[in-house]
Each structure stands twice: as structure tokens, then as C-alpha cells.
N, C-alpha and C positions, 0 to 999 in steps of 0.2 A: 171645380171651383165655381160652378154655375150658380151656387147659392149666394153669390155676391152680386148678382145682377141687380141693377137699380142703384147701386152705390154711386154717388157723385162727389166730386170735389167741391168744397164750399168756398173756395177763394183763397187768397194769400194767407199763409199761416195755418190753414186747416187741412192741407193736403197730407197724404200718407207720410208718416215719419215726423210730423209736426215740427218742421224746420230742419230736420236732418236731411241730408241729401240722400234720398233713396235712389236706387238704380233706375234710371230712365232708359227707355229704349232708344234706338237709333231712328230719328225722325225720317231721315232720307230713306232708309230701308223700308220703314213702315209705309210711307207714302207710295213708294214704288210697288210694293207687294199689294197694297189695297187698290191701286189704280190698275193693276193687272186684272183684278177681278171685275172692275166696272169703273166707268168714269164717275168722278165725284168732284164736288166743290170743296173749298178749304174747310168750311164748317162741317160738312159731312165727314171729312177725314178726321177732324178732331173728335167728333162724336163716335166714330167707328173705333178709333184707337182707344178711347175711354171705355167703350162697351167691351171690346175684346180683352182689355186688361182688367176687367171687372172693377173699373174705377180707379185702379192704382196709378194710371198714367193718363193725364189729360194735357196734351201739349197745348201751349198757348198759341194764339194767332201769331204772336211775335216769333214763334219758332217754326210754325207751319208755312206761313206765306213767304219768308225768305228762301226756304227749301224749294217751294214750288217755283219761285222765280229762277233759282239756280238751275233746277232741272229743266225748265223751259229754255234757259240760255244754252244749256248743254245739248238741247235737241232730244231729250229723253221723254218729254211730255209736250203736249200742245194744249192751249187753252181754247175752248169753244165758247163764244159769246152766246149767252142765253138770256131769256127775259129776266131771270132772277139773279144774273151775275155770270161768273165764269165757271165752266165745268172743265176739269182737267182730265186728259186721257193719255195713255202711253202711246208713243210713236213706235215704229218698227225698231228703231234704235233702242228705245226704252224697254221694249219686250226682250230684246237680246240681252240687255243689261241685267234684267231680272232673271232671265234663264241662266246666264253665265254665273250669277252670284246667288242663286237660289239657296244653296246650302249655307253660305255665309250669312245671308239675310235671315234665314229661318223665319220665325214668327216673332218679330221684335217686341211685341206687347207681352209675351209670356214671361220674360225676365222681370218686368216691372210687377206683374201680378204675383209672381212667386216670391218677390221680396217683401210682401206685406203679410204680416201674421194675422191669424184669425182674430185674436183679441183686438187688434187695431181696426180690422174691418168692422167688428161688432161695435166698437166705440164710435166709429164714423156713422154706422147705421143709426145708432142711438142719437147722435148729434143731428143727423138728417131729420129724424122724427121730431126733435125739439124745434128745429128751424121751421118745419112745416106747421107745428102747433103755434109757434110765435107769430108766424105770418097770418095764420087764421085769426088769432086773437087781435093782432094789430088792425085787421080789416073789420072784424065784427064785434070785438069786445068793448065793454064799457070802460070808462077811465078807471073805475075801481078794479075791474078785472085786470086791466093792463098793469096797474100799480102792483097788484098782488103777484102777477106773473114776474114782474121785474124783481120783486123781493125774493121770489123763489129762485130765480136765475142767479141773483147775487149770492144766495145761500149755497146753491149748487157749485158756483165758482169757488167759494171758500172751501167747501168740502173736497173739491178736486185738487186744489192746492195742498190741502192737508194730506191727501193720498200721495201726492207727489213728494211731499216732505218726509213721509214715513220711511224709516230705515228698512230697506228691502231684505236685510239679513235676518235670519231667524234668531 
């Protein structure tokens, strides 16, 4: 599934499943497995989970940081203060935890990646390209170009709702 590289989540309401609860991985397991590989900060953990799930799972800071705090309280990880913030690494106890639960932990991001169909990835890739184009237009376009683009997006929205309203039965 490497052809999904570069896919990113676009914010609330635009994630995989579009509001459906798609299967998410186990944040605790993902953090421990990733920290076994190398020390990382919270942001790097979020980025790595997103990359390894091909964009299907991007844990929020609100789910990563409480897990890091809990793992630190349990003595499984330790935070190292660095110029850019805190870098987390496994303790010996944490290494033992990962080793004893390696099979149960597996690769938590794979389940999230497998739960997203190719058409949904394709849709999100298309949306990403539209977002990039809109940002470019917002920065460099004239007012007339921006107005024309807004009208095109309004038309696209109407067409998408029409597709959604179509009867899927032949």
C-alpha cells in the first residue's frame, strides 16, 4: 500500500470514513513500538503513525500526550529535556513490556490502513490536491480568480451531494 504515501488528514470531518468511526489503532501499543525503535517527541510519534498507516490514522495530540504521561507514570518511558522540547525513550521496564507483548502489539497502524478502501484514498488524494490549489489561489490569485474558484467549489459541492443522493441500486 505504499502508493498511499503522502496522504494526510485534512482536519475534523475530513478523515477516513467521513464521520464513520473507522478502526483506529491502539495508541499505547503504537507509542511503545515506535519508541523501541528510537526516541521521539510527541509530534514525531503522531507523524510516524500517520506515515505508517498511509494516512489512515493520525492520532491527535489529545490522544498521544495523555498516553505519554501515563507511560511515564508507569515507568515505561522517560522524558529527556532537549532544546526543542521533550524527547521520550523507553526505559528497561518499557523494553521488557514491548518484548513481552510484541505479538499482541503487532503493528498497530496496519489495522487502520487496511480499513480504508482504495476509492476512499483516491477521494482524499483528490481533496488534498484541491486544498493545495485553493491555498495557492488564496495567496497569489486576483479577486476575480478567487471568486471564480469559489463558484467552481460551490458547483463541485452540489455535484458531490447529487452523487450521494443517487440510488446505489441498479
